[in-house]
Each structure stands twice: as C-alpha cells, then as structure tokens.
C-alpha positions in Angstrom: -6.0 -0.7 40.3 -4.2 2.4 39.3 -6.2 4.5 36.9 -4.8 7.4 34.8 -6.2 10.8 34.7 -9.1 9.7 36.8 -10.2 7.4 33.9 -11.5 4.2 35.3 -10.8 2.5 32.1 -7.1 3.5 31.7 -4.4 2.0 33.8 -0.7 2.5 34.4 0.0 -1.0 35.6 -1.2 -4.6 34.9 -4.7 -5.2 36.4 -6.6 -8.3 37.2 -9.6 -8.6 34.8 -12.4 -11.1 35.6 -14.2 -10.8 32.4 -12.9 -12.9 29.3 -10.9 -10.5 27.1 -9.6 -9.9 23.6 -6.2 -8.2 23.8 -4.4 -6.0 21.3 -0.7 -6.0 21.8 1.7 -3.2 20.7 3.0 0.2 21.3 0.7 1.7 18.6 2.7 5.0 18.2 0.6 7.2 15.8 -2.3 4.7 15.9 -1.7 4.5 12.1 -3.8 2.6 9.5 -1.9 -0.7 10.2 -2.4 -0.3 14.0 -6.0 0.3 13.7 -6.5 -3.0 11.9 -5.2 -4.7 15.0 -7.4 -2.5 17.3 -10.5 -2.9 15.3 -10.1 -6.8 15.2 -9.9 -6.8 18.9 -12.8 -4.3 19.4 -14.9 -6.5 17.1 -14.7 -9.3 19.7 -17.1 -7.4 21.9 -19.9 -9.0 19.7 -18.7 -12.4 20.9 -18.8 -11.4 24.6 -15.1 -10.5 25.0 -13.9 -7.2 26.7 -11.6 -5.4 24.2 -8.4 -4.4 25.9 -5.1 -2.8 24.8 -1.9 -3.7 26.5 0.7 -1.3 25.6 3.8 0.4 27.3 4.4 3.7 29.0 7.4 4.3 26.9 8.6 3.4 23.4 10.8 0.2 23.9 13.4 1.3 21.5 13.9 4.6 23.2 14.0 2.9 26.6 16.5 0.3 25.7 18.9 2.7 24.0 18.3 5.5 26.6 17.4 7.9 23.7 15.0 10.9 24.0 11.5 9.7 22.9 10.4 10.7 19.4 6.9 9.7 19.6 4.4 10.6 16.9 1.5 11.0 19.6 1.1 11.7 23.2 -0.3 9.2 25.6 -3.6 11.2 25.8 -3.9 11.1 22.1 -3.4 7.4 22.1 -6.1 7.0 24.7 -8.4 9.0 22.6 -7.7 6.9 19.5 -8.1 3.7 21.3 -11.5 4.6 22.7 -12.5 5.7 19.3 -11.7 2.3 17.6 -13.9 0.5 20.3 -11.3 -0.4 22.9 -12.8 -0.5 26.3 -9.7 -0.7 28.6 -6.1 0.5 28.1 -3.2 -0.7 30.2 0.0 1.4 29.9 2.4 -1.2 31.5 5.9 -0.4 32.7 8.2 -1.5 30.0 11.0 -2.4 32.2 8.7 -4.7 34.3 7.4 -6.6 31.4 10.7 -6.9 29.6 12.2 -8.9 32.3 9.7 -11.7 32.0 10.4 -14.8 29.9 8.0 -15.4 27.0 6.2 -18.1 29.0 5.9 -15.9 32.0 4.4 -13.2 29.8 1.9 -15.5 28.3 0.8 -17.3 31.4 1.2 -14.8 34.2 0.0 -11.8 32.2 -2.2 -12.9 29.4 -3.7 -15.9 31.1 -3.9 -15.1 34.8 -4.1 -11.4 34.8 -5.9 -10.5 31.8 -8.1 -13.6 31.4 -7.3 -13.4 27.7 -9.2 -15.7 25.2 -8.0 -13.9 22.0 -4.9 -12.0 21.2 -4.3 -9.6 18.2 -0.9 -8.4 17.3 1.1 -7.4 14.2 3.2 -9.9 12.2 6.6 -8.6 13.7 5.5 -8.5 17.3 8.3 -9.4 19.8 7.9 -10.1 23.5 9.7 -11.5 26.6 13.2 -11.0 27.9 15.7 -9.8 25.2 12.7 -9.9 22.7 13.3 -13.6 22.1 9.5 -14.4 21.7 7.9 -13.9 18.3 4.4 -14.5 16.9 4.9 -18.2 16.4 6.0 -18.7 20.0 3.2 -16.6 21.2 0.7 -18.8 19.3 2.1 -22.0 20.8 2.2 -20.7 24.4 -1.3 -19.3 24.2 -2.7 -22.5 22.7 -1.8 -24.2 26.0 -4.6 -22.3 27.8 -7.1 -22.2 24.9 -6.3 -18.6 23.8 -6.2 -18.0 20.2 -3.6 -15.6 18.7 -4.5 -13.8 15.5 -1.6 -12.2 13.6 -2.6 -9.2 11.5 -0.9 -9.0 8.1 1.3 -5.8 7.4 -0.4 -2.8 5.8 1.6 -1.7 2.7 1.6 1.6 1.1 2.8 3.0 -2.4 5.7 0.9 -3.7 5.0 -2.1 -1.5 6.7 -0.7 1.5 5.2 -1.8 4.8 3.7 0.9 6.9 5.2 1.5 10.3 5.7 4.1 12.9 9.4 4.3 11.9 8.4 5.0 8.3 6.0 7.8 9.5 8.8 9.3 11.7 11.1 9.5 8.8 8.4 11.3 6.7 7.9 13.8 9.4 11.6 14.3 9.8 11.8 15.0 6.1 9.0 17.4 6.1 6.5 15.1 4.4 3.7 15.6 6.8 1.2 15.6 3.9 2.0 12.0 3.3 2.3 11.0 6.9 -1.1 12.5 7.8 -2.8 10.1 5.3 -2.0 7.3 7.7 -1.9 8.7 11.2 -5.1 8.5 13.4 -5.0 12.3 13.3 -2.8 14.8 11.4 0.5 15.4 13.1 0.0 18.0 15.7 1.4 19.6 18.9 -0.4 21.0 21.9 1.1 23.5 24.2 1.0 26.7 26.1 1.5 30.0 24.2 4.7 31.7 25.6 6.2 35.1 25.2 8.5 35.6 22.3 10.5 38.7 21.3 7.4 40.2 19.7 9.3 41.2 16.5 6.3 40.0 14.5 4.3 43.0 15.6 6.8 45.2 14.0 5.8 44.0 10.6 2.1 43.5 11.4 2.4 39.8 11.8 2.0 38.9 15.4 2.7 35.3 16.2 2.0 32.7 18.9 5.0 30.7 20.1 4.8 27.2 21.5 7.7 25.1 22.7 8.1 21.6 21.1 6.8 18.9 23.4 9.7 17.0 24.8 8.0 13.6 24.2 7.2 14.3 20.5 9.2 14.0 17.4 10.3 17.3 15.7 9.5 17.8 12.1 11.9 19.2 9.6 12.7 22.8 10.1 10.7 25.1 7.9 7.4 26.7 7.1 4.2 24.8 7.1 0.6 25.2 6.1 -1.2 24.7 9.4 -4.3 25.0 11.3 -4.4 26.2 14.9 -7.2 25.4 17.3 -7.6 28.3 19.7 -10.4 28.9 22.2 -12.4 26.3 20.4 -12.1 27.9 17.0 -9.9 26.6 14.2 -7.8 29.1 12.2 -5.7 28.6 9.0 -2.2 29.9 9.6 1.5 29.7 8.6 3.6 27.9 11.1 7.4 28.0 11.1 9.3 25.4 13.1 12.9 26.2 13.8 15.3 28.6 15.4 14.1 31.8 13.5 17.5 32.7 12.0 16.5 36.1 10.8 16.0 37.3 14.4 19.0 35.2 15.7 16.9 32.6 17.6 18.7 30.1 19.6 16.1 27.4 20.4 13.6 25.7 18.3 10.0 26.9 18.6 6.6 26.5 16.7 5.8 30.0 15.6 2.3 30.5 14.1 0.7 33.5 12.4 -3.0 33.5 12.1 -3.9 36.2 9.5 -7.6 35.9 10.2 -7.4 36.1 14.0 -8.2 39.6 15.2 -8.7 39.0 18.9 -6.6 39.9 22.1 -3.4 38.2 23.2 -3.4 34.5 24.1 -0.4 34.1 26.3 -0.7 31.2 28.8 -3.5 29.6 26.8 -3.3 26.0 25.4 -3.5 25.8 21.6 -3.2 22.9 19.2 -1.1 23.3 16.0 -1.6 20.8 13.2 0.8 20.8 10.4 -0.7 19.9 7.0 1.9 20.7 4.4 5.6 21.7 4.1 6.0 25.0 2.3 9.7 25.7 2.4 12.9 25.3 4.4 13.7 27.7 7.1 15.8 30.7 5.8 17.6 33.7 7.2 16.5 37.0 5.6 18.5 40.2 5.6 15.7 42.3 7.1 12.4 42.0 8.8 10.8 43.5 5.6 12.2 40.7 3.4 10.9 38.2 5.9 7.4 39.9 5.7 7.5 39.7 2.0 8.4 36.1 2.0 5.6 35.2 4.5 3.0 36.9 2.4 4.1 34.7 -0.5 3.9 31.7 1.7 0.5 32.6 2.7 -0.8 32.3 -0.9 0.6 28.7 -0.9 -1.0 28.0 2.3 -4.5 29.1 1.4 -4.2 27.3 -2.0 -3.4 24.2 -0.1 -6.6 24.2 1.9 -8.9 25.3 -0.9 -10.2 22.2 -2.8 
C-alpha cells in the first residue's frame, strides 16, 4: 500500500481492501453541496457494516485529457480534510491514466469487485467511466449487479433558477468574481494557502504594509480585483483587504495575492504560511495615478469590507 502524507487512510494507488466497502466515485473538486450528498450516503453505510471509501483521481480528468493547466477549486489536502469530515474512512487518489485505459467491465470487476470488495456504490447522475468514458450509470448498475453490488445514483443538486450545481458552475462564479455565491456551496469558502514572499514594499510608503502570496499553480485564479477577505496568520484570523492581480499602479508584471491587514500590528511574516479566504468582490483592479490616490481608494474599500462582515 502507498499512503500519502504518512496518512494510513489515504492512498495514491488502488489498494486491496478485505472489508466490504461502500464506495463513492467522483473527482469531487470543491466538495460542494452536491458532492456531499454522495459522500454522506456512502459514509452512512458504516452503520450497515460497510467501510466508507472514496475512489477519486490525482488530477482532474478534463485537464489531464486536454493537457490544460489544472484549475481546481481545492487542493488535494483540502479534499482529504473534507472527505474525513463527511465520514469517509479511506481515500484513494488513483492515477487517472491508469484507470482511463480500463474497459467499463474491467473497472467494475477488477477494481470495484476484486480490489475494493465493493458492496454498494454511490455516484452522481452524470458519472462516466472506462476507456473513452463510454460507461454511464446505467452500465455501471448492470455490471455491478453481476456481483451483487448495488449502485445508488444521487440526483443532481439544483440552485436558484433550476441550474444544476457543478464544479464547472462554481469555477465560472469564481472567475467572474462571484465568490460570495460560490462560497455558499463549497465545503469551505474559496481560499489559497502559501508562503509570504517579499514584494516591493511600496505599501509601507502609504502606511499600508501588505503580505504577498503567489497564486498556487494547481488552483483556479479568481477575477482580478479587490476582495473582502480573512487571513489566517499564526493561528489568528484577521479581516483584511486582498487584491488579486498585477497591481497596475506600481507596474506589476505577475499576478499576486496582496493582503492588507489593518488590525495587525506585529512584526514581519516573510517565509511564513498564511491562508487567505476570499469572501466578497469589492471592485475591479484599477491603475491609479499616484500612491496617494491608491491609498484613498483602499480606505474607501475598507469601509465596504467591514460592512460586509458586520451582520
């Protein structure tokens, strides 16, 4: 067995499980409300003597097939935490290219039956599997019935206007700056974690020192602009203003998360890990004529930020 991060219940390849299992199938990016219905249904089978297991992939299938950069809503570690919180006991991050070569029958028999000892399967209504994604939920039900494994298909979760909630819908919300709406459905509000790096320190010139974090390569980038945010630093959470973008006023070239924490009065935090959680889009990124104009705009932004957090 090949465990991840020294966690004996998280694996990076298919493992043999002797206990009878209830398996949740899917990529589960964002572990959104719809995903949690699938996961919770599998987790509930613990009461029937089945081990709740997630079989997922180490990379998003669409990105792997198209060879595009990943645009995930959550990191692998965040998914692990979410799976555990919903009652899943074992997680398998399988190699996508290994599983996608299997025929639907090979996947059902060799993986679900022989490897995972699966007695119940839970998946979304649009689940696809097997080489060239030719298998659908109807075929999965037929194949699993041959070895007395029941497949329960979870109905889609709909949001306002009757649209079906999906990871793709949430990605579009975040790209459009609508993190407030997206956060209603994500397991945790959209956030990035990273090391505080050195910037040009121009914020100090206007008495607004900021912390800078590079966007994680595996995560989707939000719409460029200013956000109401909370920053977790040294175990303490601070309300702040976060700009994501290239900082045109100071002729920035690369996109960064730049957060100002008006209530933080401590020392520097270079090299430390922080978590920046975006809560609400305030305005688009804008180039100002001077640092003083930028300072004035940020002070106005701060009023809107605090109003957003005061109920």
